[in-house]
N, C-alpha and C positions, 0 to 999 in steps of 0.2 A: 491525588494522582497528578503528576506533572503533565502540562499541556503546552503546545507550541504551535505557531503558525508555520506551516511547511508547504512546499510544492511537491505534488505527487503526479506521476505520469505512468499510465499503463503501457508496458512495453510488449507484452505477449501478443503476438498477432499483428503488431504494428512496428514500424521503424521508429522514426522520431516524431510521428504525427498522431500518436494515440490520444485517447481522452486524457485531459490533464485538469487538476484541481489545485486550488490554493485554499487552505482551510485549517481549522484548529484540530490537531490530532492529540490523542491522549496516549501516554506511554505505560507499559507494564512496570512493575516494581523493578525488574532487572534492566529495563530500557531496551531490551532486544526485540520487543514486540510493540507495534503501535496500532492504535485503533482509530479507524476513520471510515465514514460512509458505510457503516454496518459490516466492515471487514476487519480482519486481524492480519496485519502484515508483519512477518517476522524477518529480521535482518539475515541476509545470506551469510553463511560462514566464510565464503570466498566470493565477495562481490566482484562483479565484472564491470566492463565499461558501459554496458547497456542497462543493467539492473543491480539494485543493491538490497531489495526486499522481495518477498514472495507471499502470496495469499495462502494462509494455512488450510483453507477449504478447497480452493481450486488449483493451486500451484501456479497461478498467473504471476508473472514478474512485473515489478514496478521500480521506477526510479524515484527516490525520495531525497529531497535536499531542502536546505533553507532557502528562503526567497532572496532573490538578487535585488539590490538597491535600485538598479536601473529598470527593473520589470521584465528583463529579457530572460525569463526562466527556461523557455523552450530551447532545445538544441538548435544550433544555427541552421541545420538542414530540415528541421521540422516546421510544422505550421498548424494553424487552427487556433480557435479561441480557447482560452483557459477558463474553466468554471471557477468562480470564486464564491466562497460561502458568504451569504448575506451577513450573518452574525460576526464574521471575522474582518469585514471591510475596515472598520475603524482601527483595529490593531494592525492590519496590513499596511494601511497608509502611514502609520508611525514608523514602519520599517523601511519604506521605500523613499525615493527622491522626488516623488510627485504627489499632488494633493487630491486628485480625483481618480476614480476608476473609469477608464475610457472603454465604453461599450463596443468599440471596434475590435478590442483585443480580449475582452472579458465578457462572460455570461454570468450574471448574478443568479445564484441558485440557493435553495435551502437544502442542507445536507443533514440527514437524520443522525442522531447520536447512536453510538454502538452499544449493544447489550453485550458487555464483556463476559458475563457468566456463560454465555453460549459457547465461547471459545475455550474457556476453562474446561468445560465438559468434553470438547473435542480433543484437546491435548492430553487429557487425563483419562480418557475412556479406555477400557480394557481392549486388548487386541482381539479381534474376531478372526479366528482361524477358519480356513476353508479347505475342504478336501478337493484336490484337483489332480487328475492323472496319478492317483495313488500316492500323492504327497500332500502333506498338510502345510498350507502357507497362508500368509497374511501380507497386506501392504499398508504403507503409511508414507506421508510426506516428510522428508528430511532434507533441509537445504534445497528445497524446490525440486527434489528428485523423488520420483515414486520408487520407494524401496520395498523389496520383498523379503519376507522372513520365512524361512522353512523350518519346520519342526519334524525332523526325520526320526 
């Protein structure tokens, strides 16, 4: 499975100062889903200026991009330290124009590997239909929008 060092920032509930990480992500076979920090982030079908991926469990939106050589990955209006995965530091330093991780800008953290089978079960689970107000309906996440299905 392909992996890459990327910058990820939570956008839901934040402007440009949400929690942010730099670490190794793994991709699905299609490349539309990436796995990081025990989450599965699917690429938005219509990415915007604030987010380009969403969490398939929670619907939270994320900005995901490659790391910048100058280390200025945060939006110019944002702020706060970026968490960097301890196991990725050596590979990260090969990508940027500086030789050490400055702890004024980064927190070094351990990030757990993701159990991808859990998300396979979520995305391929049968639809659970519910009866509400004399209609049968179900909901699911699609392109970060909670969608309802009706079975009349």
